[in-house]
C-alpha positions as CSV (number, residue, x, y, z in Angstrom):
1,M,-33.3,-56.0,13.2
2,K,-29.6,-55.7,13.2
3,K,-27.4,-57.5,10.6
4,Y,-23.8,-58.5,11.1
5,V,-21.6,-59.2,8.2
6,M,-18.3,-61.0,8.6
7,G,-15.6,-61.4,6.0
8,A,-14.1,-64.8,5.4
9,V,-10.6,-63.5,6.5
10,V,-11.0,-60.3,8.5
11,A,-14.3,-59.9,10.3
12,V,-15.6,-56.4,9.6
13,A,-19.2,-55.2,9.9
14,L,-20.7,-53.5,6.9
15,A,-22.0,-50.7,9.0
16,G,-18.6,-49.3,9.9
17,C,-15.0,-50.0,10.8
18,S,-15.6,-52.0,14.0
19,T,-15.0,-55.7,14.0
20,A,-18.0,-58.1,13.7
21,A,-17.2,-59.4,17.2
22,E,-17.6,-55.8,18.5
23,E,-20.8,-55.3,16.5
24,A,-22.2,-58.5,17.8
25,S,-21.4,-57.8,21.5
26,G,-24.9,-56.6,22.1
27,P,-28.0,-58.8,21.6
28,V,-26.0,-61.9,20.4
29,A,-23.0,-61.8,22.7
30,D,-23.8,-65.3,23.8
31,P,-26.3,-66.8,21.3
32,Q,-28.2,-69.7,22.7
33,R,-30.8,-70.3,20.0
34,I,-28.9,-70.4,16.7
35,V,-30.6,-71.2,13.4
36,I,-28.3,-72.3,10.5
37,A,-29.7,-70.9,7.2
38,Q,-27.0,-72.4,4.9
39,A,-26.1,-76.1,5.2
40,N,-22.4,-75.5,5.1
41,F,-22.5,-73.8,8.5
42,L,-24.1,-76.7,10.2
43,D,-20.8,-78.6,9.9
44,L,-18.9,-75.6,11.2
45,A,-21.3,-75.0,14.1
46,L,-21.1,-78.7,15.2
47,A,-17.3,-78.6,15.0
48,L,-17.4,-75.7,17.5
49,D,-19.7,-77.7,19.9
50,L,-22.6,-75.3,19.2
51,E,-26.1,-76.8,19.3
52,P,-28.3,-75.1,16.7
53,V,-32.0,-75.3,17.3
54,G,-32.7,-75.4,13.6
55,S,-31.0,-75.8,10.2
56,T,-31.7,-75.8,6.5
57,Y,-30.2,-78.4,4.3
58,W,-28.6,-78.5,0.8
59,G,-31.3,-79.4,-1.7
60,G,-28.9,-81.8,-3.5
61,A,-28.7,-84.0,-0.3
62,G,-32.5,-84.1,0.3
63,G,-32.0,-83.6,4.0
64,I,-29.4,-82.9,6.7
65,Q,-26.0,-84.2,5.6
66,E,-25.9,-87.9,6.4
67,Y,-22.4,-87.7,7.9
68,L,-23.7,-85.1,10.4
69,Q,-26.9,-86.8,11.5
70,D,-25.3,-88.5,14.5
71,S,-23.9,-85.2,15.7
72,V,-26.9,-82.9,15.5
73,P,-28.9,-82.2,18.7
74,S,-31.8,-84.5,19.0
75,T,-34.1,-81.5,19.3
76,M,-32.8,-79.6,16.3
77,E,-35.5,-79.0,13.7
78,V,-35.1,-79.0,9.9
79,V,-36.4,-75.7,8.6
80,G,-36.5,-76.1,4.8
81,N,-33.7,-76.2,2.3
82,D,-31.1,-73.5,1.6
83,D,-33.1,-72.2,-1.4
84,E,-36.5,-72.5,0.2
85,P,-36.3,-71.8,4.0
86,N,-39.4,-72.2,6.0
87,F,-39.7,-68.8,7.6
88,E,-42.7,-69.8,9.7
89,A,-40.8,-72.8,11.2
90,I,-37.8,-70.6,11.9
91,A,-39.9,-67.9,13.7
92,K,-41.5,-70.6,15.9
93,L,-38.0,-71.5,17.1
94,Q,-37.5,-68.0,18.5
95,P,-33.8,-67.8,17.5
96,D,-31.5,-65.2,18.9
97,L,-29.2,-65.5,15.9
98,I,-29.5,-66.7,12.3
99,I,-26.3,-67.6,10.5
100,G,-25.6,-67.9,6.7
101,D,-23.6,-66.4,3.9
102,E,-24.3,-63.9,1.1
103,E,-26.8,-66.3,-0.4
104,L,-29.2,-65.1,2.3
105,E,-29.4,-61.7,0.5
106,P,-32.6,-62.3,-1.5
107,N,-34.5,-63.2,1.7
108,L,-32.6,-61.0,4.1
109,E,-35.5,-58.8,5.1
110,K,-37.5,-61.9,6.0
111,F,-34.7,-63.3,8.1
112,E,-34.1,-59.9,9.8
113,A,-37.8,-59.7,10.8
114,I,-37.2,-62.9,12.9
115,A,-33.9,-62.4,14.5
116,P,-30.4,-60.8,14.1
117,V,-28.6,-62.1,11.1
118,A,-24.9,-62.9,10.8
119,T,-23.6,-63.4,7.3
120,I,-20.2,-64.9,7.0
121,N,-18.9,-64.4,3.4
122,S,-18.2,-67.6,1.5
123,R,-15.2,-66.0,-0.3
124,D,-12.4,-63.7,0.6
125,D,-11.4,-60.6,-1.3
126,N,-9.4,-62.8,-3.7
127,G,-12.4,-65.0,-4.5
128,S,-11.1,-67.9,-2.5
129,N,-13.3,-70.1,-0.4
130,S,-12.0,-71.7,2.8
131,W,-14.1,-73.3,5.6
132,R,-11.1,-72.5,7.9
133,D,-11.8,-68.8,7.4
134,Q,-15.5,-69.3,7.9
135,L,-14.9,-71.4,11.0
136,N,-12.7,-68.7,12.5
137,A,-15.3,-66.0,11.8
138,L,-18.0,-68.1,13.4
139,A,-15.7,-68.8,16.4
140,E,-15.1,-65.1,16.8
141,L,-18.9,-64.5,16.8
142,T,-19.5,-67.2,19.4
143,G,-16.4,-67.0,21.6
144,T,-15.1,-70.4,20.6
145,Q,-11.7,-69.4,19.1
146,E,-9.8,-72.1,21.0
147,K,-12.0,-74.9,19.7
148,A,-11.7,-73.5,16.2
149,A,-7.9,-73.5,16.4
150,S,-7.9,-77.2,17.6
151,V,-10.3,-78.3,14.8
152,I,-8.1,-76.6,12.1
153,A,-4.9,-78.0,13.6
154,A,-6.4,-81.5,13.4
155,A,-7.5,-81.0,9.8
156,D,-4.2,-79.7,8.8
157,E,-2.4,-82.6,10.4
158,S,-4.7,-85.0,8.5
159,V,-4.0,-83.4,5.2
160,A,-0.3,-83.4,5.8
161,A,-0.4,-87.1,6.7
162,L,-2.3,-87.8,3.4
163,D,0.2,-85.7,1.4
164,S,3.1,-87.6,2.8
165,K,1.6,-90.9,1.5
166,I,1.4,-89.8,-2.1
167,T,4.4,-91.3,-3.8
168,S,3.7,-90.1,-7.3
169,S,4.7,-86.5,-6.7
170,G,3.6,-84.1,-9.4
171,Q,1.1,-86.4,-11.0
172,S,-1.5,-84.5,-12.9
173,T,-4.9,-84.9,-11.3
174,M,-8.4,-83.9,-12.4
175,L,-11.5,-83.5,-10.3
176,L,-14.8,-84.4,-11.9
177,R,-18.4,-84.4,-10.8
178,I,-20.4,-86.9,-12.9
179,R,-24.0,-86.0,-13.1
180,E,-26.6,-88.1,-15.0
181,E,-26.9,-85.4,-17.7
182,Q,-23.4,-83.9,-17.7
183,V,-19.8,-84.0,-16.6
184,R,-18.3,-81.1,-14.7
185,Q,-14.6,-80.5,-14.3
186,Y,-13.7,-78.5,-11.2
187,L,-11.0,-75.8,-11.4
188,P,-7.8,-76.1,-9.2
189,D,-8.8,-73.2,-7.0
190,S,-12.5,-74.2,-6.7
191,F,-14.3,-74.8,-3.4
192,V,-14.8,-78.5,-4.1
193,G,-13.6,-81.3,-1.8
194,A,-13.7,-79.1,1.3
195,G,-10.4,-77.6,0.3
196,V,-8.5,-80.9,0.8
197,P,-7.2,-81.6,-2.8
198,Q,-6.1,-77.9,-3.1
199,R,-3.8,-78.3,-0.1
200,L,-2.0,-81.3,-1.3
201,Q,1.5,-80.4,-2.4
202,N,2.3,-83.7,-4.1
203,I,-0.3,-83.6,-6.8
204,N,-0.9,-81.2,-9.7
205,L,-4.5,-80.2,-10.2
206,V,-4.9,-79.4,-13.9
207,E,-6.8,-76.5,-15.4
208,S,-10.1,-76.9,-17.0
209,A,-10.3,-78.5,-20.4
210,V,-12.9,-75.9,-21.6
211,P,-13.6,-72.4,-20.4
212,S,-15.5,-71.9,-17.1
213,E,-18.5,-69.6,-16.8
214,N,-18.5,-69.3,-13.0
215,G,-14.9,-69.7,-11.9
216,Q,-15.6,-73.0,-10.2
217,W,-16.3,-75.7,-12.8
218,S,-16.7,-76.2,-16.5
219,V,-19.3,-78.3,-18.1
220,I,-17.6,-80.7,-20.5
221,P,-19.7,-81.4,-23.6
222,P,-19.9,-85.1,-24.7
223,E,-17.9,-84.4,-27.8
224,N,-15.1,-82.9,-25.7
225,I,-14.8,-85.7,-23.2
226,G,-11.5,-86.7,-24.9
227,L,-10.0,-83.4,-23.6
228,L,-9.9,-84.8,-20.0
229,D,-6.2,-85.5,-20.2
230,A,-4.7,-86.2,-16.8
231,D,-2.6,-88.9,-15.1
232,R,-5.4,-89.5,-12.6
233,I,-9.1,-88.7,-12.5
234,I,-10.9,-88.4,-9.2
235,A,-14.7,-88.4,-9.8
236,F,-17.5,-88.0,-7.3
237,I,-20.7,-89.2,-8.8
238,D,-24.3,-88.3,-8.4
239,S,-25.4,-91.9,-8.9
240,P,-24.2,-95.2,-10.3
241,Q,-26.3,-94.4,-13.4
242,A,-24.5,-91.2,-13.8
243,L,-21.2,-93.0,-14.1
244,Q,-22.7,-95.5,-16.5
245,N,-23.9,-92.6,-18.7
246,A,-20.3,-91.2,-18.8
247,Q,-18.9,-94.6,-19.6
248,A,-21.3,-95.0,-22.5
249,N,-19.4,-92.2,-24.3
250,P,-16.9,-94.0,-26.6
251,L,-14.4,-91.2,-25.8
252,W,-14.4,-92.1,-22.1
253,S,-12.6,-95.4,-22.4
254,Q,-9.8,-93.7,-24.3
255,L,-8.9,-91.2,-21.6
256,P,-5.4,-91.8,-20.3
257,A,-6.5,-92.1,-16.7
258,V,-9.2,-94.6,-17.6
259,K,-6.9,-96.7,-19.8
260,N,-4.2,-96.8,-17.1
261,G,-6.6,-97.8,-14.3
262,Q,-6.2,-94.4,-12.6
263,L,-9.9,-93.5,-12.4
264,C,-11.0,-93.3,-8.8
265,T,-14.7,-92.7,-8.0
266,S,-16.6,-91.8,-4.8
267,E,-20.3,-91.8,-4.1
268,N,-19.8,-89.4,-1.2
269,L,-21.2,-86.5,-3.2
270,T,-22.4,-84.3,-0.4
271,P,-19.1,-83.8,1.5
272,W,-17.3,-83.2,-1.8
273,I,-19.8,-80.4,-2.7
274,L,-20.4,-78.9,0.7
275,T,-17.6,-78.0,3.1
276,G,-16.4,-78.0,6.7
277,P,-14.2,-80.2,8.9
278,A,-16.5,-83.2,8.9
279,A,-16.7,-83.0,5.1
280,A,-13.0,-82.6,4.9
281,E,-12.4,-85.8,6.9
282,I,-14.5,-87.8,4.5
283,V,-12.8,-86.3,1.4
284,T,-9.4,-87.0,3.0
285,S,-10.4,-90.6,3.5
286,D,-11.6,-90.9,-0.1
287,L,-8.4,-89.4,-1.4
288,E,-6.3,-91.7,0.8
289,A,-8.1,-94.7,-0.8
290,C,-7.6,-93.3,-4.2
291,F,-3.8,-92.7,-3.9
292,A,-3.4,-96.1,-2.2
293,A,-4.9,-97.9,-5.2
């Protein structure tokens, strides 16, 4: 089976110098039976008015993203999770295109045995992650460039409107994920929050309090919680119990943001971890509530 690889910024096929759109002009020029093999791409596909016949889900969500469930086609089938796709179920759907990112690599031969595979890189050459770039790549592959442009314009307008409402310009802001067993601080250029916090000009995302091992987040040991020094903390939590566990640490109550009532929490974990325009809309709403408080 043929494989198509698209970069996040410039779509280029691995097999040569032609663009991915040119490479894909054969058997998938007008794909009708798309299977999404990475949950992030379901948000993107639906934004482009595509109707996948199947999709995997992010294991952390336990199913298709709740905020997308009213938008997915009624006949779309769930075909396992991102880490454990159900290849038999995918094959039964007889897809003409399977879409994912470089995380498909370990199972690529199995996917290719079913249908052509388009992998859209999750990061550009600089290591940055942007659902806008991925959306444009998917739009090029499916001939939906005009729709992609309108989706991106609407998202940009929403972020700009949020930015204009932030009155405390330059306030240091920290992004945390609070899990039941650990606290993670996300780096300023991480993928978290569907790229919304990173686009705000009127806040200052602070660097990690401790070194990061993956370039996305740092695990903050309990004894180092006191290093979380920022004017404002925005925390998306895995569960209410996770927040209680963090609050049980005596250092937590001494954090400047906590002492000054500048801790904002969200239980919308999935859109903060995943990405796409629908996720960005929820994150924008969360942030608007945070900065209005």
